[in-house]
C-alpha positions as CSV (number, residue, x, y, z in Angstrom):
1,M,0.0,0.0,0.0
2,P,1.5,3.4,-1.0
3,H,2.5,5.7,1.9
4,A,0.5,8.9,2.4
5,P,2.5,11.9,1.2
6,L,4.4,13.9,3.7
7,P,3.0,17.3,4.7
8,P,3.8,20.0,2.1
9,E,5.8,22.0,4.7
10,F,8.4,19.3,4.8
11,A,9.1,19.4,1.1
12,G,12.7,20.0,0.3
13,S,13.8,20.4,3.9
14,A,14.7,18.3,6.9
15,F,12.4,18.0,10.0
16,T,12.7,16.6,13.5
17,T,10.7,13.8,14.9
18,A,8.9,16.2,17.2
19,Q,7.9,18.3,14.2
20,A,6.6,15.2,12.4
21,R,4.5,14.2,15.3
22,A,3.1,17.8,15.6
23,A,2.1,17.5,11.9
24,G,0.4,14.1,12.5
25,V,3.1,12.0,11.0
26,G,3.6,8.8,13.0
27,R,6.7,6.7,13.6
28,G,5.6,4.1,11.0
29,R,5.5,6.7,8.3
30,L,9.0,7.9,9.2
31,R,10.2,4.3,8.7
32,G,9.0,4.4,5.1
33,R,11.5,3.7,2.3
34,D,11.0,7.1,0.9
35,V,12.2,8.8,4.1
36,T,15.8,8.8,5.4
37,S,17.4,10.0,8.6
38,P,20.7,11.8,8.0
39,H,21.1,12.6,11.7
40,R,19.5,11.1,14.8
41,G,16.0,12.6,15.3
42,V,16.2,14.3,11.9
43,H,14.3,13.1,8.8
44,I,14.0,14.1,5.1
45,A,12.3,12.7,2.1
46,L,14.7,10.5,0.2
47,S,14.1,12.4,-3.0
48,D,15.4,15.6,-1.3
49,A,18.4,13.9,0.3
50,R,20.5,12.8,-2.7
51,D,23.0,15.7,-2.5
52,D,26.2,14.8,-0.6
53,D,27.8,18.3,-0.6
54,V,28.6,19.8,2.7
55,M,26.0,22.6,2.4
56,A,23.2,20.1,2.1
57,R,24.4,18.1,5.0
58,C,24.6,21.2,7.2
59,E,21.1,22.2,6.2
60,R,19.8,18.8,7.3
61,L,21.3,19.4,10.7
62,I,19.7,22.8,11.3
63,P,16.5,21.4,12.9
64,V,18.5,20.1,15.9
65,L,20.7,23.2,16.4
66,A,20.1,25.7,19.2
67,P,20.6,29.4,18.8
68,H,24.1,29.1,20.4
69,H,25.2,26.5,17.9
70,W,27.3,27.6,14.9
71,F,29.2,25.6,12.3
72,S,32.9,26.0,12.9
73,H,36.4,24.7,12.3
74,R,36.7,22.4,9.2
75,T,33.0,22.6,8.4
76,A,33.0,26.4,8.5
77,A,36.1,26.4,6.2
78,R,34.2,24.2,3.7
79,I,31.3,26.6,3.8
80,W,33.5,29.6,3.2
81,G,35.5,27.9,0.4
82,I,38.8,28.0,2.4
83,P,41.2,25.5,0.8
84,L,42.0,22.5,3.0
85,R,43.7,19.1,2.7
86,P,42.3,16.5,2.8
87,G,39.5,17.5,0.5
88,Y,35.8,17.2,1.5
89,H,34.5,13.7,2.2
90,P,30.7,13.1,2.4
91,V,30.9,11.2,5.7
92,E,33.3,13.5,7.6
93,S,32.1,14.9,10.9
94,L,30.3,18.3,10.8
95,H,32.0,20.6,13.3
96,V,29.7,22.7,15.5
97,I,30.7,25.1,18.3
98,S,28.5,26.0,21.2
99,I,29.2,29.7,22.0
100,G,28.5,30.7,25.6
101,S,27.6,27.2,26.6
102,R,29.5,24.5,28.5
103,A,27.8,21.6,26.8
104,P,29.1,20.6,23.3
105,L,26.6,19.4,20.7
106,R,26.5,15.6,21.0
107,H,25.0,14.2,17.9
108,A,25.9,11.4,15.5
109,G,28.1,12.6,12.7
110,T,29.2,15.8,14.5
111,T,32.2,17.0,16.4
112,G,31.2,19.4,19.2
113,W,33.3,22.3,20.4
114,V,32.6,24.8,23.3
115,T,33.7,28.3,24.0
116,K,32.7,30.9,26.5
117,D,34.2,33.7,24.4
118,A,31.4,35.9,23.2
119,R,33.9,37.8,21.0
120,V,33.8,34.9,18.5
121,R,32.2,36.5,15.5
122,T,29.4,34.7,13.6
123,E,27.5,35.2,10.3
124,M,24.8,33.7,8.3
125,F,25.7,32.0,5.1
126,G,22.3,31.7,3.5
127,V,20.4,29.6,6.1
128,L,23.6,28.3,7.7
129,P,24.8,29.7,11.0
130,V,28.6,29.8,10.7
131,V,31.6,31.2,12.5
132,S,33.1,34.2,10.6
133,P,35.9,33.5,8.0
134,A,38.5,35.2,10.2
135,D,37.6,33.3,13.3
136,T,37.4,30.1,11.3
137,W,41.0,30.7,10.2
138,C,42.0,31.0,13.8
139,H,40.0,27.8,14.7
140,L,42.0,25.9,12.1
141,A,45.1,26.1,14.2
142,A,43.4,24.0,16.9
143,R,44.3,20.3,17.2
144,S,41.7,18.1,15.5
145,A,40.2,21.1,13.6
146,V,41.1,19.7,10.2
147,I,42.1,16.1,10.7
148,E,41.1,14.2,13.8
149,G,44.0,14.2,16.3
150,E,46.3,16.3,14.1
151,V,47.1,19.9,13.5
152,I,46.9,21.7,10.2
153,S,50.4,22.2,8.6
154,H,52.0,25.7,8.4
155,E,51.7,25.8,4.6
156,W,48.0,25.0,4.5
157,L,47.3,27.6,7.3
158,V,49.1,30.1,5.2
159,A,47.1,29.0,2.1
160,A,43.9,29.6,4.0
161,G,45.1,33.1,5.0
162,D,46.1,33.8,1.3
163,F,42.6,32.8,0.3
164,L,40.9,35.1,2.8
165,T,43.0,38.1,1.8
166,T,42.6,37.5,-2.0
167,G,39.4,38.5,-3.8
168,R,37.9,35.9,-6.2
169,R,39.0,36.5,-9.8
170,R,36.2,37.1,-12.2
171,R,36.0,35.8,-15.7
172,G,37.3,39.1,-17.2
173,G,40.3,39.1,-14.9
174,E,39.0,41.6,-12.4
175,R,38.8,40.6,-8.7
176,D,36.1,40.9,-6.0
177,A,37.1,42.6,-2.8
178,P,38.8,40.1,-0.4
179,L,36.9,38.8,2.6
180,Y,39.6,40.2,4.9
181,T,42.8,42.1,5.1
182,V,46.0,41.0,7.0
183,D,45.0,43.6,9.7
184,D,41.6,41.9,10.0
185,L,43.3,38.5,10.6
186,R,45.7,40.1,13.0
187,A,42.8,41.5,15.0
188,A,41.1,38.1,15.0
189,I,44.3,36.6,16.5
190,E,44.5,39.2,19.2
191,R,40.9,38.5,20.2
192,R,41.9,34.9,21.0
193,G,44.3,36.1,23.7
194,S,46.7,33.3,24.7
195,R,44.8,30.3,23.5
196,R,46.5,27.3,21.9
197,G,47.5,27.8,18.3
198,I,48.4,31.5,18.7
199,A,52.1,31.0,17.9
200,E,51.2,29.1,14.8
201,L,48.7,31.7,13.7
202,R,51.2,34.6,14.2
203,R,53.9,32.7,12.3
204,A,51.4,31.9,9.5
205,L,50.3,35.5,9.3
206,T,53.9,36.7,8.5
207,D,53.8,34.5,5.4
208,V,50.4,35.5,4.1
209,R,50.5,37.2,0.8
210,S,47.9,38.4,-1.7
211,P,46.6,38.1,-4.3
212,V,47.2,34.3,-4.5
213,D,44.9,32.2,-6.7
214,S,45.5,28.7,-5.4
215,P,46.9,26.8,-2.5
216,Y,49.5,25.2,-4.8
217,E,50.9,28.7,-5.5
218,T,51.2,29.2,-1.7
219,R,52.9,25.9,-1.2
220,L,55.2,26.6,-4.2
221,R,56.2,30.0,-2.8
222,L,56.9,28.6,0.7
223,G,58.7,25.6,-0.7
224,L,61.2,27.8,-2.7
225,V,61.9,29.9,0.4
226,R,62.3,26.8,2.5
227,A,64.9,25.5,-0.1
228,G,66.9,28.7,0.4
229,L,65.8,30.8,-2.5
230,P,64.6,34.4,-2.2
231,E,60.8,34.7,-1.8
232,P,59.2,35.2,-5.3
233,D,56.7,38.0,-5.8
234,V,53.1,37.0,-6.3
235,Q,50.9,38.0,-9.3
236,V,53.7,39.8,-11.0
237,P,52.5,42.5,-13.4
238,I,54.3,42.3,-16.7
239,M,53.9,44.7,-19.6
240,T,53.5,42.6,-22.7
241,P,52.7,43.4,-26.4
242,A,49.0,42.8,-25.5
243,G,49.0,44.9,-22.3
244,I,49.6,44.1,-18.7
245,R,49.4,40.4,-17.8
246,H,50.1,38.8,-14.4
247,A,52.4,35.9,-13.7
248,D,51.6,33.6,-10.8
249,L,55.1,34.1,-9.2
250,G,58.3,35.6,-10.3
251,Y,61.6,37.4,-9.8
252,P,61.0,40.4,-12.0
253,A,64.5,41.9,-11.5
254,A,65.9,38.7,-12.9
255,R,63.2,38.5,-15.6
256,V,62.2,35.1,-14.4
257,L,58.5,34.1,-14.0
258,I,56.9,31.0,-12.6
259,E,53.5,29.7,-13.9
260,Y,51.6,27.0,-12.1
261,Q,49.7,24.7,-14.4
262,G,46.7,23.2,-12.4
263,D,44.3,20.4,-13.2
264,E,41.8,22.9,-14.6
265,H,43.8,23.0,-17.8
266,R,42.7,19.4,-18.5
267,A,39.1,20.2,-17.9
268,S,39.0,23.5,-19.8
269,R,40.4,23.9,-23.3
270,E,39.6,27.6,-23.2
271,R,41.6,28.1,-19.9
272,W,44.5,26.1,-21.4
273,L,44.6,28.2,-24.5
274,R,44.3,31.4,-22.6
275,D,47.2,30.5,-20.3
276,L,49.3,29.3,-23.2
277,T,48.8,32.7,-24.8
278,R,49.8,34.5,-21.6
279,V,53.0,32.4,-21.4
280,Q,53.9,33.3,-25.0
281,L,53.3,37.0,-24.2
282,F,55.7,36.8,-21.2
283,Q,58.3,35.2,-23.5
284,D,57.8,37.8,-26.2
285,A,58.4,40.5,-23.5
286,G,61.8,39.0,-22.8
287,Y,61.1,36.9,-19.7
288,H,62.2,33.3,-18.9
289,V,59.0,31.3,-17.9
290,I,59.2,28.2,-15.8
291,L,56.1,26.0,-16.0
292,V,55.3,24.1,-12.8
293,G,52.8,21.3,-12.0
294,A,51.7,19.5,-8.9
295,A,54.5,16.9,-9.2
296,D,57.0,19.8,-8.7
297,V,55.3,20.7,-5.4
298,D,54.5,17.3,-3.9
299,P,56.1,16.0,-1.8
300,D,58.4,19.1,-1.8
301,C,60.0,21.7,-4.0
302,S,63.7,20.6,-3.7
303,A,64.2,19.5,-7.3
304,L,62.3,22.5,-8.6
305,A,64.3,24.9,-6.4
306,E,67.5,23.6,-7.9
307,R,66.1,24.3,-11.4
308,V,64.9,27.8,-10.5
309,A,68.3,28.5,-8.8
310,R,70.1,27.6,-12.0
311,V,67.9,29.9,-14.1
312,L,68.5,32.7,-11.6
313,R,72.2,32.2,-11.9
314,G,71.9,32.5,-15.7
315,E,72.3,28.8,-16.4
316,N,70.0,26.8,-18.7
317,T,68.0,29.8,-19.8
318,R,66.8,27.9,-22.9
């Protein structure tokens, strides 16, 4: 016998067991094959629960959140688009912080945090209550914030800071305003006082640069410095026969530029051709261009650093 349809107010959204009962939906109906339970005490029509992205998972948790609950740490970073490693996994814990409460959220599939600090800033991202990007960056320095039991590495903490201080690039090459400035991040650090992770955050802040378009560019820059080379400039403006173009990294005084070739070149022929043209323009303007891929950065930049050093010394310039 077909099940009775769920009340229209439940269409497209999650609801709690209590809400179901108040609407006259019994336990038997909630056990129907067309209803699933993504979290304990939370239900949603199966047809509305097929999206495994982090936003959808967070939305399904909203019915059990109290006003003092805010998405935080790794989950907040996912919401804001802050680059992290490892990448998103559809069964990873959702991090929720209780602000002004001693009791963490205890719910299947979540990691609960607590803070009495009312200075933690929060915002709404659509319907999602989430810790602000700057405070999220600070939270990432906490143990277990990114990988259970571990601390985020220095280079990825810097990459997150680079992201927050770099506006998104539009299709025409223009940039949106960045979410934050270095001064904003510094203020967020100061609000945390002497909590754990402060030293790591201050160290990371000294290495934050902008604009930087990808975490691999951050890791490349830091890797070259770690190998003993001078720090390259970011987004180097070069006057070319077609006007000003920007190289990812470079040593303009030595007329040496570094271009990172990401995976998007395999997915977008248009992007590949556009970047190829830019490289040719740099060469026409008299610059030596070093093309770099992920294999030059992982696990480290030692081999690449030797190559760049030779070019800076005037060796192997062809």
